[in-house]
PANUBA-812174 format. One line per field, with one value per residue (C-alpha): residue in three letters; y, x, z. Coordinates in steps of 0.1 Angstrom, whole numbers, m for minus. Layout:
type	ALA  ...;
yy	Y  ...;
xx	X  ...;
zz	Z  ...;
//
This chain:
type	MET  ASN  PRO  LYS  GLU  PRO  PHE  LYS  PHE  LEU  ASP  ALA  TYR  ALA  LYS  GLU  ASP  ALA  ASP  ILE  PHE  PHE  GLY  ARG  ASP  ALA  GLU  ILE  GLU  GLU  LEU  TYR  SER  ARG  VAL  PHE  TYR  SER  LYS  LEU  LEU  LEU  VAL  TYR  GLY  GLN  SER  GLY  VAL  GLY  LYS  THR  SER  VAL  ILE  ARG  CYS  GLY  LEU  ALA  ASN  ARG  LEU  GLY  GLU  ALA  ASP  ALA  LEU  PRO  ILE  PHE  ILE  ARG  HIS  ASN  GLY  ASP  LEU  LEU  GLN  SER  LEU  VAL  ARG  GLU  ALA  ASN  LYS  TYR  ALA  MET  THR  PRO  LEU  PRO  ALA  ILE  SER  ALA  ASP  MET  GLU  VAL  ALA  ALA  PHE  ALA  GLN  VAL  VAL  ARG  SER  LEU  TYR  LEU  ASP  TYR  PHE  LYS  PRO  ILE  PHE  LEU  ILE  PHE  ASP  GLN  PHE  GLU  GLU  LEU  PHE  LEU  PHE  GLY  SER  PRO  ALA  GLU  GLN  GLN  ARG  PHE  ALA  ALA  MET  LEU  ALA  THR  PHE  SER  ASP  ALA  SER  LEU  GLU  CYS  ARG  VAL  ILE  LEU  CYS  ILE  ARG  GLU  GLU  TYR  LEU  ALA  GLU  LEU  THR  ALA  PHE  GLU  GLN  THR  VAL  PRO  ASN  LEU  PHE  THR  ASN  ARG  LEU  ARG  VAL  GLU  ARG  MET  SER  HIS  VAL  ASN  ALA  LEU  ALA  ALA  ILE  THR  GLY  PRO  CYS  GLY  VAL  CYS  GLY  VAL  ARG  LEU  GLU  ASP  GLY  VAL  ALA  GLU  ASP  VAL  LEU  THR  ARG  LEU  GLY  GLY  GLU  SER  ALA  GLY  THR  VAL  GLU  LEU  THR  TRP  LEU  GLN  VAL  VAL  LEU  ASP  LYS  LEU  TYR  HIS  GLN  ALA  ALA  ARG  ARG  ALA  GLU  THR  ASP  ASP  LEU  SER  LEU  MET  ARG  ALA  ASP  VAL  ALA  ALA  LEU  GLY  SER  LEU  GLY  ASN  VAL  LEU  ALA  GLY  PHE  LEU  GLU  GLU  GLN  ILE  ALA  ALA  MET  GLY  GLU  GLN  ALA  ALA  SER  GLY  GLU  ALA  VAL  LEU  LYS  THR  LEU  ILE  THR  PRO  GLU  GLY  THR  LYS  LYS  THR  VAL  THR  VAL  ALA  ASP  VAL  VAL  THR  ILE  LEU  ASN  SER  LEU  GLY  THR  PRO  ALA  ASP  THR  ALA  HIS  VAL  THR  GLU  MET  VAL  ASN  HIS  PHE  VAL  ALA  VAL  ARG  ILE  LEU  ARG  GLU  ARG  ASP  ASP  ALA  SER  GLY  TYR  GLU  LEU  ARG  HIS  ASP  SER  LEU  ALA  GLN  HIS  ILE  PHE  GLU  ARG  MET  THR  ALA  LEU  GLU  LYS  ASP  VAL  LEU  GLU  ALA  LEU  GLN  MET  VAL  GLU  ASN  ARG  TYR  LYS  GLU  TYR  GLN  SER  ARG  GLY  THR  LEU  LEU  ASP  ARG  ALA  ALA  LEU  GLU  TYR  VAL  ALA  PRO  TYR  LEU  PRO  ARG  LEU  GLY  PHE  LYS  PRO  GLN  ILE  VAL  GLU  TYR  ILE  SER  LYS  SER  ARG  ALA  ALA  PHE  THR  GLN  ALA  ARG  ARG  ARG  ALA  LEU  ILE  ALA  LEU  PHE  ALA  SER  LEU  MET  THR  VAL  LEU  VAL  VAL  VAL  SER  GLY  LEU  GLY  LEU  LEU  SER  TYR  ALA  LYS  TYR  ARG  ASP  ALA  GLU  ARG  GLN  ARG  GLN  THR  ALA  LEU  ARG  THR  GLN  SER  LEU  PHE  LEU  THR  ASP  LEU  ALA  ARG  GLN  GLU  SER  GLU  GLN  GLN  GLU  HIS  GLY  THR  ALA  VAL  LEU  LEU  ALA  LEU  GLU  ALA  LEU  PRO  LYS  ARG  MET  SER  PRO  PRO  GLU  LYS  PRO  TYR  VAL  SER  GLU  ALA  GLU  ALA  GLN  LEU  TYR  ASP  SER  LEU  SER  LYS  LEU  GLN  GLU  ARG  LEU  VAL  LEU  SER  GLU  HIS  PHE  SER  ARG  VAL  SER  GLN  ALA  MET  PHE  SER  PRO  ASP  GLY  THR  ARG  LEU  LEU  THR  VAL  CYS  LEU  GLU  GLN  ALA  GLN  VAL  TRP  GLN  ILE  GLU  ARG  ALA  PRO  GLU  THR  GLY  GLY  LEU  ILE  GLY  LYS  ARG  LEU  LEU  LEU  LEU  ARG  THR  ALA  PRO  ASN  ALA  ILE  THR  GLN  ALA  THR  PHE  SER  SER  ASP  GLY  SER  ARG  ILE  LEU  THR  VAL  LEU  SER  ASP  LYS  THR  LEU  LYS  PHE  TRP  ASP  ALA  HIS  SER  GLY  LYS  GLU  LEU  PRO  ALA  PHE  ASN  GLY  GLN  ILE  GLU  GLY  VAL  HIS  TYR  ALA  ALA  PHE  SER  PRO  ASP  GLY  LEU  LYS  ILE  VAL  THR  VAL  SER  ASP  ASP  ASN  THR  ALA  ARG  VAL  TRP  ASP  VAL  GLU  HIS  GLY  SER  LEU  ILE  TYR  ALA  LEU  ALA  GLU  HIS  SER  ALA  ASN  ILE  GLU  GLN  ALA  ASP  PHE  ASN  ALA  ASP  GLY  SER  ARG  VAL  VAL  THR  ALA  SER  TRP  ASP  GLY  ALA  ALA  ARG  ILE  TYR  ASP  ALA  ALA  THR  GLY  THR  LEU  LEU  THR  GLU  LEU  ARG  GLY  HIS  HIS  ASP  ALA  VAL  LEU  HIS  ALA  GLU  PHE  SER  PRO  GLU  GLY  THR  ARG  ILE  VAL  THR  ALA  SER  ARG  ASP  LYS  THR  ALA  ARG  LEU  TRP  ASP  ILE  ALA  THR  GLY  GLN  THR  LEU  ALA  THR  PHE  ASP  HIS  SER  ASP  TRP  VAL  THR  HIS  ALA  ALA  PHE  SER  PRO  ASP  GLY  SER  ARG  ILE  VAL  THR  ALA  SER  ALA  ASP  GLN  SER  ALA  SER  VAL  TRP  GLY  ILE  SER  ASN  SER  LYS  LEU  LEU  TRP  LYS  LEU  LEU  GLY  HIS  THR  ASP  ARG  VAL  GLY  TYR  ALA  ALA  PHE  SER  PRO  ASP  GLY  ARG  ARG  ILE  VAL  THR  ALA  SER  TRP  ASP  LYS  THR  ALA  ARG  ILE  TRP  GLU  LEU  GLU  SER  SER  LEU  MET  MET  THR  GLN  ILE  ALA  GLU  SER  THR  PRO  LYS  LEU  ALA  ALA  LEU  THR  THR  THR  ARG  ASP  GLY  LYS  LYS  ARG  LEU  GLY  ILE  HIS  GLY  GLU  ILE  VAL  GLN  ILE  GLU  GLU  THR  SER  THR  SER  ALA  VAL  LEU  ALA  THR  LEU  SER  GLY  HIS  THR  GLY  GLU  ILE  LYS  CYS  ALA  VAL  PHE  SER  PRO  ASP  GLU  LYS  ARG  ILE  ALA  THR  ALA  SER  VAL  ASP  LYS  THR  ALA  ARG  ILE  TRP  ASP  ALA  ALA  THR  GLY  LYS  MET  LEU  MET  GLU  CYS  ARG  GLY  HIS  GLU  ARG  GLY  LEU  ILE  ASP  VAL  ALA  PHE  ARG  ALA  ASP  GLY  LYS  ARG  ILE  VAL  THR  ALA  SER  ASP  ASP  GLY  ALA  ALA  ARG  MET  TRP  ASP  ALA  ALA  THR  GLY  LYS  THR  LEU  ALA  ILE  PHE  PRO  GLY  ARG  GLY  GLY  ARG  MET  MET  HIS  ALA  ALA  PHE  SER  ASP  ASP  GLY  ARG  ARG  VAL  VAL  ILE  THR  SER  ALA  ASP  GLY  SER  ALA  ALA  ALA  TRP  ARG  VAL  PHE  LEU  THR  THR  GLN  GLU  PHE  ILE  ASP  PHE  ALA  ASN  THR  VAL  VAL  PRO  ARG  ARG  LEU  SER  ASP  ASP  GLN  ARG  ARG  ARG  PHE  PHE  VAL  GLU  THR  ALA  GLY  GLU;
yy	m1  34  50  84  95  112  136  158  157  195  198  225  211  220  224  185  181  196  163  159  196  202  225  258  266  297  312  301  323  351  350  346  377  398  390  411  437  455  444  439  415  410  375  370  349  329  305  271  284  271  303  286  258  281  298  270  247  266  296  280  255  282  306  275  275  298  329  336  322  322  322  313  333  325  348  332  352  381  385  406  380  353  369  369  333  322  339  325  290  302  327  320  353  354  377  401  388  386  413  428  468  460  489  488  492  463  442  459  447  408  409  426  401  372  384  386  352  336  366  363  382  373  364  370  353  362  331  334  370  374  364  397  413  380  379  412  442  476  485  452  462  496  482  456  486  508  476  474  508  503  475  498  509  498  489  463  427  417  412  405  387  388  358  371  356  387  391  407  428  460  457  468  499  509  504  527  559  543  519  539  514  481  476  484  449  421  388  370  333  322  286  261  254  224  218  224  201  176  180  179  145  128  143  129  97  93  100  74  48  51  37  56  42  59  87  86  118  137  115  130  165  159  148  181  202  213  221  221  259  263  261  235  237  224  213  189  177  171  153  131  122  111  88  73  66  51  29  13  12  m10  m31  m37  m68  m58  m24  m19  6  17  44  30  47  24  37  72  61  43  79  89  124  141  177  198  174  191  190  156  145  165  149  112  118  133  106  80  86  72  84  109  126  157  162  158  187  209  206  212  246  256  260  285  324  342  350  317  310  288  296  278  264  243  215  238  266  242  231  267  276  243  251  288  273  253  219  203  195  178  176  141  139  169  153  123  142  165  131  116  141  146  107  113  143  168  187  190  200  236  228  251  229  260  242  225  240  229  214  238  271  255  233  265  275  245  239  279  269  243  264  282  322  319  301  326  352  336  331  367  379  355  366  401  403  381  405  432  415  410  450  457  433  453  489  489  494  488  479  510  515  501  470  466  468  445  415  419  395  370  369  346  321  326  307  331  324  339  368  380  379  402  425  428  438  466  477  481  497  521  534  539  560  578  583  601  620  634  647  665  678  690  707  728  734  752  772  781  793  816  831  836  848  875  886  892  924  936  933  961  959  963  932  909  920  908  878  868  875  851  826  829  827  792  782  789  771  738  738  743  713  690  695  685  656  647  651  627  602  607  600  567  559  565  583  581  594  619  633  630  651  678  682  687  714  735  750  728  759  786  813  825  799  785  787  803  789  781  775  748  724  728  716  688  681  676  659  631  629  624  595  581  546  539  540  520  506  480  480  465  432  410  398  396  394  365  368  392  388  401  386  378  407  431  444  424  414  383  387  360  370  346  329  340  351  384  396  433  456  481  513  543  578  598  631  626  594  577  542  526  493  480  446  423  391  373  339  321  284  282  264  258  288  296  294  300  312  313  325  303  312  326  342  327  302  307  276  278  255  250  245  208  206  202  219  244  257  289  313  341  363  352  340  305  273  251  211  196  182  144  136  115  144  146  170  197  235  249  242  257  255  245  272  253  249  214  201  214  206  201  204  182  180  144  160  156  173  161  166  160  157  185  167  133  140  113  117  116  112  126  144  129  136  162  152  181  198  211  249  256  242  258  252  268  293  265  241  214  221  217  235  226  245  229  231  208  244  230  240  212  211  182  173  180  153  124  138  130  149  173  194  203  238  240  268  283  280  277  267  278  297  301  293  307  303  332  340  326  295  299  312  307  331  316  333  317  322  327  366  363  356  339  337  304  290  261  249  250  249  276  309  338  367  370  395  405  415  420  389  363  368  352  358  364  369  379  412  398  409  390  420  426  406  418  400  404  403  396  428  449  457  445  456  454  447  449  414  428  445  429  462  476  498  505  494  498  508  516  483  482  444  415  414  379  385  408  402  423  430  414  445  450  486  479  457  440  434  414  418  407  445  435  454  449  473  485  502  519  520  555  584  595  633  622  624  605  600  610  647  665  664  687  720  743  781  799  816  852  868  898  920  910  944  937  966  953  922  906  901  882  890  865  873  900  908  937  948  963  983  961  985  1006  981  1008  996  1006  988  960  935  929  904  870  858  832  827  832  803  821  852  853  878  873  867  907  922  938  912  893  859  844  814  810  786  804  781  808  819  859  878  914  944  949  988  994  966  959  924  916  880  856  817  795  754  739  721  728  754  763  760  769  793  796  817  802  821  839  849  838  804  801  765  760  735  723  703  687  666  681  706  730  750  787  809  840  864  849  829  802  762  748  717  696  674  646  635  603  610  632  668  686  704  728  730  747  749  739  764  756  760  726  705  710  696  688  670  657  656  617  630  616  639  639  661  665  674  707  732  764  773  755  750  729  710  704  691  670  650  646  628  608  596  563  564  590  594  567  578  564  584  616  613  602  633  659  663  667  639  639  654  672;
xx	0  12  25  11  m27  m40  m62  m52  m84  m85  m48  m34  m12  26  56  62  23  29  26  m11  m20  m45  m70  m54  m30  m46  m48  m9  2  m18  m3  32  31  11  41  65  39  44  65  29  4  m28  m45  m80  m113  m137  m129  m121  m115  m80  m58  m29  m27  m23  7  24  25  15  34  63  67  64  91  114  145  168  142  132  132  98  93  58  46  16  1  14  14  31  31  67  83  71  85  120  115  110  134  160  152  171  195  235  243  230  199  188  173  138  122  87  101  122  126  102  134  156  127  142  176  164  154  187  205  190  193  230  230  212  213  180  146  126  92  75  42  17  m8  m42  m34  m67  m53  m36  m71  m85  m57  m34  m35  m45  m5  8  m18  m1  36  29  15  47  68  50  57  96  95  83  120  133  167  152  150  118  80  51  24  m9  m34  m68  m102  m124  m150  m116  m108  m124  m99  m73  m84  m69  m35  m40  m27  3  6  m12  m9  m19  m49  m33  m20  m45  m57  m92  m91  m121  m143  m129  m152  m167  m137  m112  m127  m129  m91  m85  m100  m89  m52  m41  m58  m39  m6  m12  m24  m63  m86  m116  m149  m164  m188  m176  m161  m193  m213  m193  m196  m234  m240  m221  m242  m219  m238  m216  m216  m213  m185  m177  m169  m135  m136  m166  m149  m120  m138  m158  m130  m105  m135  m140  m102  m100  m130  m112  m80  m98  m118  m86  m62  m38  m24  m52  m77  m107  m132  m166  m199  m215  m194  m207  m241  m237  m230  m264  m276  m243  m256  m232  m203  m181  m214  m219  m181  m184  m213  m201  m167  m183  m211  m185  m171  m204  m201  m173  m193  m202  m166  m153  m174  m168  m131  m137  m154  m121  m104  m128  m128  m160  m162  m162  m127  m101  m70  m40  m45  m24  m37  m32  m57  m84  m82  m86  m116  m133  m132  m147  m174  m186  m169  m144  m115  m78  m45  m48  m83  m81  m44  m63  m93  m68  m50  m79  m90  m55  m58  m94  m77  m102  m72  m32  m6  13  43  62  48  31  m1  m31  m56  m83  m76  m96  m118  m147  m152  m149  m180  m196  m184  m197  m230  m229  m224  m248  m249  m236  m205  m199  m198  m174  m151  m156  m145  m116  m103  m105  m89  m58  m55  m54  m30  m5  m10  m2  32  42  32  20  m15  m42  m78  m98  m133  m153  m135  m133  m169  m174  m153  m167  m197  m176  m149  m164  m163  m132  m103  m76  m37  m22  m3  m35  m54  m27  m34  m67  m63  m35  m64  m88  m64  m53  m90  m94  m64  m74  m110  m99  m73  m98  m119  m91  m85  m122  m121  m86  m103  m133  m109  m93  m125  m130  m97  m104  m138  m128  m100  m123  m134  m98  m105  m117  m152  m142  m120  m145  m172  m147  m140  m178  m180  m155  m171  m203  m192  m172  m202  m227  m200  m201  m239  m238  m214  m234  m266  m250  m234  m271  m282  m259  m265  m300  m297  m280  m312  m294  m322  m317  m279  m296  m320  m293  m268  m294  m302  m266  m265  m294  m293  m305  m323  m336  m341  m312  m296  m261  m252  m266  m298  m297  m329  m313  m306  m341  m351  m329  m345  m380  m367  m350  m375  m402  m385  m375  m388  m367  m391  m378  m343  m346  m309  m312  m298  m267  m254  m267  m304  m309  m350  m374  m410  m447  m472  m503  m523  m490  m487  m457  m424  m405  m367  m342  m305  m276  m288  m322  m359  m372  m409  m415  m447  m450  m465  m472  m462  m494  m473  m454  m464  m429  m429  m421  m404  m412  m396  m426  m407  m374  m371  m341  m333  m299  m272  m288  m291  m323  m313  m347  m383  m419  m455  m482  m509  m533  m501  m510  m477  m440  m421  m385  m355  m325  m289  m291  m315  m346  m379  m396  m430  m439  m472  m467  m483  m468  m435  m442  m429  m456  m458  m425  m431  m430  m417  m384  m366  m332  m307  m333  m324  m356  m391  m426  m463  m490  m518  m541  m515  m519  m490  m455  m425  m393  m358  m329  m293  m297  m311  m344  m378  m403  m441  m454  m488  m484  m507  m494  m458  m461  m442  m466  m443  m406  m394  m363  m357  m329  m293  m278  m289  m322  m322  m361  m392  m428  m467  m491  m520  m544  m518  m521  m487  m450  m424  m385  m355  m321  m283  m285  m301  m335  m367  m396  m431  m449  m486  m490  m517  m492  m457  m458  m435  m455  m430  m393  m381  m347  m329  m307  m271  m261  m280  m320  m319  m358  m387  m426  m457  m477  m510  m532  m507  m503  m466  m434  m403  m371  m341  m303  m265  m262  m272  m307  m346  m369  m406  m419  m455  m462  m483  m456  m422  m413  m396  m416  m393  m357  m347  m310  m287  m252  m244  m262  m303  m308  m347  m374  m411  m446  m468  m499  m519  m494  m484  m450  m419  m392  m359  m332  m297  m258  m253  m265  m299  m334  m354  m390  m401  m433  m442  m465  m436  m407  m393  m373  m399  m377  m340  m338  m306  m295  m280  m242  m239  m259  m297  m305  m344  m369  m409  m443  m466  m498  m514  m486  m474  m447  m414  m391  m357  m332  m293  m258  m254  m274  m305  m339  m355  m390  m397  m430  m437  m461  m436  m442  m453  m478  m509  m533  m536  m573  m578  m606  m622  m590  m604  m585  m577  m597  m576  m582  m586  m606  m600  m627  m641  m650  m633  m605  m598  m569  m572  m546  m538  m515  m478  m494  m517  m536  m549  m585  m612  m639  m666  m651  m623  m600  m564  m549  m511  m499  m476  m451  m421  m431  m418  m449  m486  m497  m521  m530  m528  m538  m537  m518  m540  m536  m536  m506  m488  m497  m486  m485  m475  m467  m457  m421  m413  m415  m436  m432  m442  m452  m463  m498  m496  m471  m468  m432  m415  m405  m393  m387  m392  m370  m368  m395  m384  m416  m445  m466  m503  m514  m501  m513  m504  m505  m531  m498  m484  m450  m451  m466  m469  m469  m479  m466  m466  m431  m450  m443  m456  m432  m432  m417  m403  m422  m396  m366  m378  m362  m377  m382  m402  m411  m441  m437  m471  m483  m505  m481  m493  m500  m533  m538  m521  m532  m527  m552  m567  m546  m512  m502  m510  m504  m529  m524  m544  m530  m545  m557  m577  m555  m551  m527  m521  m484  m477  m458  m449  m456  m419  m386  m380  m412  m399  m365  m380  m403  m377  m352  m378  m392  m355  m349  m312  m282  m249  m227  m189  m173  m200  m189  m155  m164  m188  m163  m189  m177  m181  m195  m170  m152;
zz	1  m10  26  12  19  m9  13  42  65  80  82  58  26  33  9  8  m2  m36  m56  m40  m39  m71  m83  m74  m100  m112  m75  m73  m104  m96  m59  m75  m98  m67  m42  m65  m75  m41  m8  9  0  20  14  24  20  40  68  50  15  18  21  43  19  m11  6  23  m3  m36  m30  m13  m40  m69  m50  m52  m30  m45  m49  m12  22  35  71  85  118  141  169  199  228  209  173  174  194  177  146  161  174  138  124  149  135  103  115  110  128  164  161  191  224  225  251  255  249  217  195  165  141  157  137  104  117  123  88  77  91  78  43  49  60  27  6  m7  0  30  30  64  62  89  85  106  110  126  159  164  169  188  214  208  228  211  223  206  172  171  173  143  122  130  120  88  81  87  60  30  33  m3  8  30  10  28  17  40  33  57  53  72  74  53  82  102  73  89  116  96  86  118  103  74  86  97  63  35  7  33  8  m25  m33  m21  m33  m24  m24  m35  m27  m53  m83  m93  m119  m98  m71  m95  m99  m61  m61  m93  m88  m55  m65  m92  m75  m45  m67  m55  m83  m87  m99  m126  m116  m78  m79  m94  m66  m39  m51  m58  m22  m10  m29  m56  m88  m118  m119  m84  m55  m30  5  9  45  40  9  29  55  31  10  42  52  21  18  53  42  12  34  56  32  7  14  m14  m26  m50  m33  m47  m39  m51  m58  m36  m6  m15  m15  19  30  32  32  40  53  73  71  101  124  115  123  152  166  158  177  208  211  206  240  258  295  290  259  286  297  263  251  276  270  234  248  260  228  214  218  226  191  179  166  175  201  217  251  274  293  327  307  301  337  347  318  329  367  360  335  364  356  380  363  371  350  348  332  308  296  286  273  252  238  229  208  192  183  167  146  162  181  170  191  179  161  186  215  228  232  216  191  169  133  117  126  109  138  163  152  154  193  195  188  214  243  264  270  303  292  263  286  308  279  270  305  308  273  283  316  297  271  296  315  284  280  316  312  282  291  328  321  348  344  345  360  331  331  364  365  337  351  390  388  372  394  420  390  373  384  373  380  409  386  373  408  420  389  393  432  420  395  421  447  418  411  447  451  416  429  460  441  418  448  457  425  422  453  444  409  426  444  414  397  428  422  384  389  413  390  361  380  368  333  313  305  265  268  288  260  234  250  254  218  208  233  222  181  192  212  185  157  180  180  142  140  161  142  114  128  139  103  94  119  110  69  83  101  135  148  187  182  160  186  214  197  185  221  227  205  221  257  279  298  277  302  303  279  283  249  220  205  168  152  128  159  169  131  133  166  153  123  139  170  141  128  160  169  195  230  260  269  291  306  338  326  337  301  269  263  242  243  244  240  245  266  245  260  249  286  299  284  289  286  289  299  311  344  345  330  337  336  328  329  303  305  289  310  308  308  277  262  267  277  314  319  356  365  378  382  384  375  387  389  404  400  367  337  322  285  265  278  265  272  268  247  271  292  322  325  312  299  304  294  316  313  325  296  315  315  342  341  362  371  346  374  407  394  413  404  388  390  374  340  342  305  305  283  280  262  255  243  227  235  228  234  212  207  236  257  258  240  238  213  223  207  216  208  192  160  169  179  201  207  242  261  291  310  313  300  275  243  214  186  174  145  132  95  100  94  118  152  152  163  166  166  168  163  136  150  150  160  132  119  132  115  129  117  115  111  79  61  60  75  78  80  97  109  144  148  135  132  95  71  51  32  33  26  11  m5  23  20  59  88  94  128  132  112  123  102  93  110  85  84  41  43  66  72  77  91  84  88  52  58  43  59  33  29  15  3  20  m3  m31  m9  m32  m24  m23  m11  2  29  33  60  61  90  101  102  139  139  121  128  110  121  134  102  84  63  76  86  111  113  136  126  141  120  151  134  132  100  91  58  38  26  m4  m24  0  5  36  56  89  99  138  145  184  194  199  195  174  179  182  187  173  174  171  200  195  184  159  168  188  182  207  201  221  217  233  242  273  265  251  234  224  194  177  142  145  155  191  170  149  172  152  114  106  123  109  140  156  163  138  139  112  86  83  49  62  92  123  118  80  70  52  30  14  m27  m46  m83  m98  m85  m61  m31  m24  8  m2  17  16  11  m18  m30  m26  m27  6  m2  m26  m13  m45  m46  m55  m87  m94  m85  m49  m36  m3  17  56  84  117  146  156  121  117  97  66  53  16  1  m35  m63  m65  m33  m8  20  30  60  52  73  74  76  48  29  36  33  67  64  37  43  18  21  4  m29  m50  m50  m19  m17  18  50  83  116  153  175  191  157  167  137  105  91  55  28  m2  m38  m26  m1  27  53  73  106  108  135  120  135  117  89  98  96  127  116  88  84  58  42  33  2  m16  m27  4  2  38  68  101  139  163  181  212  193  201  169  129  113  75  46  15  m16  m15  13  42  71  104  132  145  184  183  214  225  236  225  259  265  232  247  281  259  237  268  285  254  243  259  262  265  249  259  271  237  213  234  224  187  185  208  231  270  289  323  347  322;
//
């Protein structure tokens, strides 16, 4: 038998594997040409496309021994120190000793020394470069960027290749200022084509003497979902080929190895091959399966990527996760996983890591929210400790507060415990110094203020004028930032910036008032849908849903579930969230929860994979469920509450009788983990969503499979029936949600995000869909036209859940940013859509005594004596037909609206123009004064109405129309509403305010959050205490 195997399983191809490396000729040639294009080459692509193999095998052999000295570097504690360690392996001349504070210029000397040893260019190849951002401190990243800049020196015979997963490309933008040409020379490694995949199968078999039965290669690709014009998942392909090869090797009695079509057929439905391989290996451990899975969880980052750990690290992390462990047992487990090729020992013996990042993602999905949070806390402190070792930087207040809840669980090394203690002590001391400094500053201010009396009045006045100018400029700057944020649909941030641009108090104002800020505030507030932020959560919020009556909210966060009362504040109309219940099940965490259809019960899934029922009003535990349930991670009620459907870790869903705890049937058609399952509205159907990329619909009475919905290119994370039961919406890791017709199984519409779609739900009337995504947003879509209606922005981490309220007017979202948020689809400033009954202030076209009237004659208005028609004054200046003219309530002024896109205000006694109002994009149709004469409102053909300051002519508010052309606009008799009527007959009333101060106070009450310290620094707004 040929001693060399044809396939590499999950290992990257190395230089010595050139004879079995097929299917990448074009990429190798492109790579070879680009390495000589400039000194820096960026190679990127998705995880699993084979970037490392193309470089380590393809490029390394293409360069040849004489052309270059390639040095491969991985992050191992510190990337720059790893560079020196790898360089030392090749150095003939002794290199500088490694130290944490090495000057950046010293690295250039290392490269020069190597060049003089070999007299050929040095190729520094930084593989899996994303590890710098996963494990490196900001200081390490900055030092590396500085080193890259020194390598651009023309005299340095060195070329650098950065190989990185494409989802981390954005992190590199921080290097652009230091390395301007960073993105100039780049190559994206694509997924392997069908044709090249055939070569990757047949080529190695030919080299290693393995016979392929005709059609075997095509059969493999077909079962992996690879169409002739499509691409192939390389990691899946390698796992399948390796399995087929070893089956053939065990069967063969001679050197004649054959891969047969029958072997491929025997594999059955392949589904997600990697997930299946992982499940198979863990299940084969029997009673040790749970311990084995726990060990694997210690080898991934909170982001779901692999990391290097030692046996001691594994023991520490397991104890932190609540799994008792000892060195001997962990060593045994690690050795087992090395033997079954899930783990490998690093070449530098620094520890162990998963053989491929694709495995990391599948393990990550098996983790509970608590486990993810603990890992994140551990890594944060370890990264900060590395920075402390090189720069002496202690933990700041935010970091100390973040890690405090986890400290009882975290098993840190003694040196890190000492580091945390030092940080706490330093923070306490700094707080004392700050109090002393504050007192000293107050005394200094008193001295300065006293000294002002010595300044001349002229100098003081000049200084005050300059200060006011600077403050006005700042307010205009903040207003423009608010406009930009609003254009990006970040309306919450826009409101907060506009408020910063306005005085907090108008009498007396601490800064100049700018009307542009008030107009921007109204515009942003009218579009703001974020109404309530529930931030009293300990960690990531994984779920949030309304009760069936819409008055309560259920949220799930880490170890607990909470029930909230949602009320509207009578004075402002803002929402208030009051916590009613806190559900805990120590030591187990609550990982998922749901209301029964009548809202009387709550069903929870616990971290020990069991169920618990609660009274939804009192919070008391109800009698335990008697069913023999194991490995459950999701559960849902049937509409009548008599049954539940559960999802288990064994790729099955089960339907149970709640009262008797008896199993009705199991649904076992999926080939990978089922993520979620649910009933339709009448309880006659069940839908399941699975990691095999499909959703399946079953008869709820018999468990018979009715329909399979297949079309997603990755795992389906959620599936839900429409209210009438004829459609289904699914959410997937392929960054889309899909709307399906149940009768035909066909896709009706696709809704796109820029990251995983984690959840999707119908509105109660079935006319809209809301989707939640890892791109930190939720989106509302119209079903009739598949158009995006609203994008809900404000969360600062992935959004994992989104759902409508029972009346369809609100949406709740749950996010990893530790908040749940409630959004309302109607503006808080729109009082009602039908406003014909609203009392409106009558327009004055004749003085109250009847002696004068306004006559419109084309482009002029005449003030006429009613009895004689004598012209008392003529108002001329408009350049288009005048559509409306009215007296002010005190009859001292006149307002006109013209098709020349302007409104004008005139002196009624002299006919002199006092003010021109510009801003509409098309002709004006109507104009009206408010009762106090301080504001006017206009209606225009541009589809909007505007409110203006009658003294300055500045726009104070814009009211968007719903029916195209505006016909009429007027104030209510109390001046607190603007009533507008559109050409289609629709009417609306918008809330307005008698004073700017009243408006500012209202906005401060309604906006559900404040600018964070990071946002204040980003927008150059003073932070608290400055």
